[in-house]
C-alpha positions in Angstrom: -11.6 -43.7 -10.1 -7.9 -42.9 -10.2 -7.9 -40.2 -7.6 -9.9 -40.1 -4.4 -10.9 -36.4 -4.8 -14.5 -35.2 -4.7 -15.9 -32.6 -6.9 -16.3 -30.2 -3.9 -12.7 -30.5 -3.0 -11.6 -29.9 -6.6 -13.9 -26.8 -6.8 -12.6 -25.5 -3.5 -9.0 -25.9 -4.7 -9.6 -24.0 -7.9 -11.5 -21.2 -6.3 -8.8 -20.8 -3.7 -6.2 -20.9 -6.4 -8.0 -18.3 -8.4 -8.4 -16.0 -5.4 -4.7 -16.3 -4.7 -3.8 -15.5 -8.3 -6.1 -12.4 -8.2 -4.4 -11.2 -5.0 -1.0 -11.7 -6.4 -1.9 -9.8 -9.6 -3.2 -6.9 -7.6 -0.1 -6.7 -5.3 2.2 -6.8 -8.3 0.1 -4.1 -10.1 0.2 -1.9 -7.0 4.0 -2.3 -6.7 4.6 -1.4 -10.3 2.3 1.6 -10.0 4.3 2.9 -7.0 7.6 2.2 -8.6 6.6 4.2 -11.7 5.4 7.0 -9.5 8.7 7.0 -7.6 10.7 7.0 -10.8 8.7 9.9 -12.2 9.2 11.9 -8.9 13.0 11.3 -9.0 13.2 12.2 -12.7 11.3 15.4 -12.1 13.6 16.3 -9.2 16.7 15.7 -11.3 15.4 17.9 -14.2 16.9 21.3 -14.2 14.4 24.1 -13.8 14.0 26.3 -16.9 12.6 29.8 -16.9 13.4 32.6 -14.5 
């Protein structure tokens, strides 16, 4: 065997890696959602009021 890595170690590595990727995806998604909400709020505040 070329590497001295057991199947359990490999599986643990990939599961940990997948969980890290999922957390990173969720954090980025949440950040983008909040950024879009902030931009919409600022855009609405800058818009002149029409009507009365």
